[in-house]
C-alpha positions in Angstrom: -12.4 123.2 -54.1 -15.6 125.1 -53.6 -17.3 128.1 -55.4 -18.0 131.5 -53.9 -20.9 133.7 -55.1 -19.7 137.0 -56.6 -20.8 140.2 -55.0 -19.7 143.3 -53.1 -17.5 143.1 -50.1 -19.4 142.2 -47.1 -22.2 140.4 -49.0 -23.1 136.8 -48.4 -20.2 134.4 -48.5 -20.0 131.0 -50.1 -23.3 129.2 -50.9 -22.1 126.2 -48.8 -19.6 126.0 -46.1 -16.3 124.4 -47.2 -16.7 121.7 -44.5 -20.2 120.6 -45.6 -19.2 120.6 -49.3 -16.1 118.5 -48.7 -18.1 116.0 -46.7 -20.6 115.6 -49.5 -17.9 115.2 -52.1 -16.1 112.7 -49.9 -19.3 110.7 -49.6 -19.7 110.9 -53.4 -16.2 109.6 -54.0 -16.8 106.7 -51.6 -20.1 105.8 -53.5 -18.3 106.0 -56.8 -15.5 103.7 -55.6 -18.0 101.2 -54.2 -20.0 101.2 -57.4 -16.9 100.7 -59.5 -15.8 97.9 -57.3 -19.1 96.2 -57.6 -19.0 96.7 -61.3 -15.6 95.1 -61.6 -16.7 92.1 -59.4 -19.8 91.6 -61.5 -17.8 91.9 -64.7 -15.3 89.5 -63.4 -17.9 87.0 -62.5 -19.5 87.3 -65.9 -16.2 86.9 -67.6 -15.3 83.8 -65.6 -18.5 82.0 -66.5 -19.3 83.2 -69.9 -16.1 84.2 -71.7 -14.8 82.0 -74.5 -11.9 81.1 -72.3 -14.2 80.1 -69.4 -13.2 76.4 -69.6 -9.7 77.4 -68.4 -10.1 81.0 -67.2 -8.4 82.3 -64.1 -11.3 82.4 -61.7 -11.0 85.5 -59.5 -14.5 86.3 -58.3 -14.6 86.1 -54.5 -11.2 85.9 -53.0 -11.5 82.3 -52.1 -12.8 81.1 -55.5 -9.5 80.9 -57.2 -9.5 77.2 -58.1 -6.5 74.9 -58.6 -5.8 71.3 -59.5 -4.5 70.7 -56.0 -7.9 70.7 -54.4 -10.6 69.6 -56.9 -12.8 68.4 -54.1 -13.3 72.1 -53.2 -14.5 73.2 -56.6 -18.1 72.5 -56.0 -18.2 74.9 -53.0 -17.9 77.8 -55.4 -19.0 76.2 -58.6 -22.0 73.9 -57.8 -22.1 72.3 -61.3 -18.8 70.6 -60.5 -20.9 68.2 -58.3 -23.3 67.3 -61.1 -24.2 64.0 -62.6 -22.8 64.6 -66.1 -19.3 65.6 -65.3 -16.1 65.1 -67.3 -13.7 63.6 -67.9 -14.6 59.9 -67.6 -13.0 56.5 -67.9 -14.0 54.9 -71.2 -14.7 51.3 -70.6 -14.4 49.6 -74.0 -16.4 46.5 -72.7 -19.5 48.6 -72.1 -19.3 51.2 -74.9 -22.2 50.9 -77.4 -21.5 50.7 -81.1 -23.7 53.3 -82.9 -23.9 53.1 -86.7 -25.5 56.6 -86.5 -22.3 58.3 -85.6 -20.7 59.7 -88.8 -17.2 60.8 -89.4 -16.2 64.2 -88.0 -15.9 66.7 -90.8 -14.0 70.0 -90.4 -13.9 73.2 -92.3 -11.4 76.1 -92.4 -8.9 74.3 -90.2 -5.9 75.2 -92.4 -4.8 78.7 -91.6 -2.3 80.8 -93.5 0.9 81.9 -91.7 -0.2 85.5 -92.2 -3.1 85.0 -89.8 -1.7 85.6 -86.3 -3.1 83.6 -83.4 -2.9 84.5 -79.7 -1.1 81.9 -77.5 -1.5 82.4 -73.8 -0.4 80.9 -70.5 -3.5 81.4 -68.3 -2.0 79.7 -65.2 -3.9 76.5 -65.8 -2.9 75.6 -69.3 -1.7 77.0 -72.6 -4.6 78.3 -74.8 -4.5 79.0 -78.5 -7.4 81.3 -79.5 -9.0 80.2 -82.8 -10.9 82.1 -85.4 -14.6 81.2 -85.9 -13.8 80.3 -89.5 -12.8 76.9 -88.1 -15.9 74.7 -87.8 -17.3 71.2 -87.3 -19.6 70.7 -90.3 -20.2 66.9 -90.1 -20.7 64.3 -87.4 -22.9 66.4 -85.2 -26.6 67.3 -85.7 -25.6 71.0 -85.8 -22.6 73.0 -86.9 -20.1 74.2 -84.3 -17.7 77.1 -84.5 -14.2 76.9 -83.0 -13.3 79.0 -80.0 -9.9 77.8 -78.7 -7.7 74.8 -78.0 -5.7 73.9 -75.0 -3.7 71.0 -73.6 -3.5 68.8 -70.5 -0.4 67.0 -69.3 1.2 65.3 -66.4 4.8 65.5 -65.2 8.2 64.2 -66.5 7.5 60.9 -64.7 3.6 60.5 -64.9 1.1 60.7 -67.7 -1.6 63.4 -67.7 -4.5 62.9 -70.0 -7.9 63.7 -68.6 -10.0 60.9 -70.2 -8.7 57.4 -69.7 -9.5 54.2 -71.7 -9.9 51.1 -69.7 -8.2 53.0 -66.9 -5.1 53.7 -69.0 -4.0 57.3 -68.8 -2.1 58.8 -71.8 0.8 61.2 -71.8 -1.4 64.2 -72.6 -4.7 65.4 -74.1 -5.7 68.1 -76.6 -9.1 69.7 -76.4 -10.5 71.8 -79.3 -13.5 73.8 -78.0 -16.4 74.8 -80.3 -19.8 76.3 -79.7 -23.2 75.6 -81.4 -24.0 78.0 -84.3 -27.7 77.9 -83.3 -26.6 80.3 -80.5 -25.4 83.8 -81.0 -22.0 83.3 -79.4 -20.0 81.3 -76.9 -21.5 83.1 -74.0 -25.0 82.2 -75.0 -24.0 78.6 -75.8 -22.0 77.6 -72.8 -25.1 77.3 -70.5 -27.1 75.2 -73.0 -27.2 71.3 -73.0 -26.1 71.2 -76.6 -24.0 74.4 -76.5 -20.5 73.1 -76.8 -18.7 70.4 -78.8 -15.1 69.5 -77.7 -12.8 67.3 -79.7 -10.5 65.3 -77.5 -7.2 63.8 -78.7 -4.9 61.5 -76.7 -1.1 62.3 -76.9 1.6 59.7 -76.6 5.4 59.7 -76.9 6.7 58.5 -80.2 10.0 58.3 -82.1 9.8 61.5 -84.1 9.1 65.2 -83.7 5.5 66.2 -84.6 5.8 69.3 -86.8 2.2 70.5 -86.1 2.6 70.5 -82.3 6.0 72.2 -82.8 4.1 75.2 -84.0 2.9 75.6 -80.4 5.7 74.2 -78.4 8.4 76.3 -79.9 6.7 79.4 -78.4 6.2 78.2 -74.8 9.5 79.8 -73.7 7.9 83.1 -74.5 4.9 82.6 -72.2 6.5 81.0 -69.2 4.7 83.3 -66.7 1.0 83.4 -65.9 -0.9 85.7 -68.3 2.0 85.9 -70.7 0.8 86.0 -74.3 2.5 85.9 -77.7 1.1 85.9 -81.2 2.1 83.0 -83.4 1.6 82.4 -87.2 -1.3 80.4 -88.3 -0.8 76.8 -89.4 -2.8 73.7 -90.3 -4.8 73.1 -87.1 -6.1 69.8 -88.5 -2.6 68.5 -88.2 -3.0 68.4 -84.4 -5.8 65.8 -84.8 -5.5 62.2 -85.8 -5.6 61.2 -89.4 -8.6 59.1 -88.9 -11.6 61.1 -87.7 -14.0 58.2 -88.3 -13.2 56.3 -85.1 -14.2 58.0 -81.9 -16.2 57.8 -78.6 -19.1 60.1 -77.9 -20.9 61.0 -74.7 -22.6 64.0 -73.0 -20.5 65.7 -70.3 -19.2 68.9 -69.0 -16.3 71.4 -69.0 -13.4 69.6 -67.1 -12.6 72.8 -65.1 -14.7 75.3 -63.2 -17.4 76.3 -63.7 -17.9 72.6 -64.9 -21.1 73.5 -66.9 -22.8 70.4 -68.3 -23.0 71.7 -71.8 -20.5 69.6 -73.7 -21.0 66.9 -76.4 -17.7 65.1 -76.3 -15.9 63.4 -79.2 -12.8 61.5 -78.0 -10.8 60.1 -80.9 -9.7 56.5 -80.7 -6.5 57.1 -82.7 -3.8 58.8 -80.7 -1.2 61.4 -81.8 2.5 61.1 -81.1 5.0 63.7 -80.0 8.7 63.1 -79.5 10.0 62.7 -76.0 11.7 66.0 -76.2 8.5 67.7 -77.3 6.6 66.1 -74.3 9.4 67.3 -72.0 9.0 70.9 -73.3 5.2 70.7 -72.7 5.5 69.5 -69.1 8.4 71.7 -68.0 8.0 75.1 -69.7 5.1 76.9 -68.1 4.6 78.3 -64.6 1.6 78.9 -62.4 0.7 82.2 -60.6 3.0 81.3 -57.7 6.0 80.6 -60.0 5.8 76.8 -59.7 6.0 74.6 -62.8 2.6 74.0 -64.3 2.2 70.2 -64.2 -0.5 67.6 -63.7 -3.3 69.9 -64.9 -5.8 67.2 -65.3 -9.0 66.3 -63.4 -9.6 62.7 -62.2 -12.3 60.7 -64.1 -15.9 61.3 -62.9 -18.7 58.8 -62.4 -20.9 58.0 -65.4 -24.1 58.2 -63.4 -26.0 55.9 -65.9 -24.7 57.7 -68.9 -23.8 55.7 -72.0 -20.6 56.0 -74.0 -21.2 55.5 -77.8 -18.6 54.4 -80.3 -18.5 55.0 -84.0 -16.8 51.6 -84.4 -17.0 48.2 -82.9 -14.4 48.1 -80.2 -13.0 44.7 -79.1 -12.2 43.8 -75.5 -8.6 43.3 -76.6 -6.1 45.8 -75.1 -3.6 45.1 -77.9 -2.0 48.3 -79.3 -2.4 48.9 -83.1 0.1 51.1 -84.9 -0.8 52.0 -88.5 1.5 50.5 -91.1 4.3 52.9 -92.1 3.0 55.5 -89.7 4.7 55.4 -86.4 3.1 58.7 -85.5 -0.2 57.5 -84.2 -1.8 54.5 -82.5 -5.2 53.5 -81.2 -6.6 54.0 -77.7 -8.7 50.8 -78.1 -8.7 47.9 -80.5 -11.5 47.6 -83.0 -12.6 44.4 -84.8 -15.7 43.2 -86.7 -17.1 41.7 -83.6 -18.1 43.5 -80.4 -17.4 41.8 -77.1 -19.6 43.7 -74.7 -19.7 41.8 -71.5 -21.7 38.8 -70.3 -24.9 40.0 -72.0 -23.2 40.6 -75.4 -25.7 38.2 -77.1 -28.7 40.3 -76.4 -30.1 42.2 -79.3 -33.2 44.3 -79.7 -35.1 45.7 -82.6 -35.9 49.4 -82.4 -36.9 52.4 -84.6 -36.7 56.1 -83.8 -36.2 56.2 -80.0 -34.3 58.9 -78.2 -30.9 57.8 -76.9 -30.4 57.9 -73.2 -33.8 56.6 -72.0 -34.2 53.6 -69.7 -35.6 50.5 -71.4 -38.7 48.6 -70.1 -38.3 45.1 -68.5 -37.0 42.6 -71.0 -40.1 40.4 -70.7 -42.2 43.1 -72.2 -43.1 43.3 -75.9 -44.6 46.6 -77.0 -45.3 48.5 -80.2 -45.4 52.3 -79.9 -46.4 54.8 -82.5 -46.4 54.8 -86.3 -42.8 53.9 -86.5 -43.4 50.5 -85.1 -40.8 50.6 -82.3 -40.5 47.2 -80.8 -38.9 45.7 -77.7 -38.0 42.0 -77.9 -37.5 39.6 -75.1 -34.4 37.4 -75.2 -34.0 34.2 -73.2 -31.1 34.1 -70.9 -30.7 37.9 -70.8 -31.2 39.8 -67.5 -32.4 43.4 -67.5 -29.6 45.5 -68.9 -28.1 48.3 -66.9 -27.4 50.3 -70.1 -28.4 50.1 -73.7 -28.4 52.5 -76.6 -31.2 52.6 -79.2 -30.4 53.8 -82.7 -32.6 56.8 -83.6 -33.9 56.7 -87.2 -37.2 58.0 -88.5 -37.2 55.9 -91.6 -35.2 52.7 -90.9 -35.3 50.0 -88.3 -31.9 49.2 -86.9 -30.5 46.8 -84.4 -28.5 47.7 -81.2 -27.0 45.4 -78.7 -28.1 45.3 -75.1 -25.7 44.4 -72.4 -25.1 44.5 -68.6 -22.4 46.0 -66.5 
């Protein structure tokens, strides 16, 4: 369409020729389409990396960046952080974990939700995600408070286990992750790129003799979200029921998201006590959902990553024993690692050092060096018969002097 100037017959015709005007409008349309496409691409990239579902979002930036569990070796090509030195999951070697008396019980707030509060449950093609309200929070056990964002699950196949973390190279049937962000940041988007931005609670799942009523609140809806991007709203329930009864016993380390973009912003808590589901419930979990190409969604776990000189702390004193411990009268939970009053930590288990207020994660000086640093009187002691440890953890306290064990590989 174009506009003619009004005037007597024979006066000047249109202000622009139809051909030129249409060309300009065609060019304008092309520019608008290009800008819209760029905007969508940019928005998609921002969503993938910063949205609250980023740990398990469907990555669709460039056409070749759609990641899958079939080729985890390719993740780093499009998500460089996946090749970092603080990646998750890891194998938890109970012979080299460090007992830390500074680790306090995990305390939760707002985890019991009324049935009237509806929650979004979604199959995103990689896992099942339950979106959580920010009223759920970790209020104890961490230096800061963390608000809940979502929870999701990892599993194997009908014949193979599928937890992400392993304990002494034992893989469990499945694993629950509850994702939180640090309240010192405005939102998940701001927190996910910070070293202390996220806290994830990890729970091992095993097959037991009875149905788990809390997990049933999720599993009974999976038939409604079989296809990728299917979503259903489910009644609220006691989210704490998905976790072990004992929140005092856990492993702690610094790591990453276990899926692209693999950002190294997670302070991990992996509980020692496992949670049991019935065999039928586990079968529902591993055989209900489909991926984007209509295949069964199975084996959605990443292999364990190298520690790269990181230390794994324990809130209890693990033993080197692999013996399973089932709570009396329970039958619905067990322990991932034994725990006793003595800590067998390898060939250098007899090495102790006295220390006050030292940042965890630093490399100790040679063991033949005795030094006193600062007003806190931090001391390093030499022990006969002990070689230089490859790892050690130093309790951090501004007012008390504590003892921590040094050990080798």
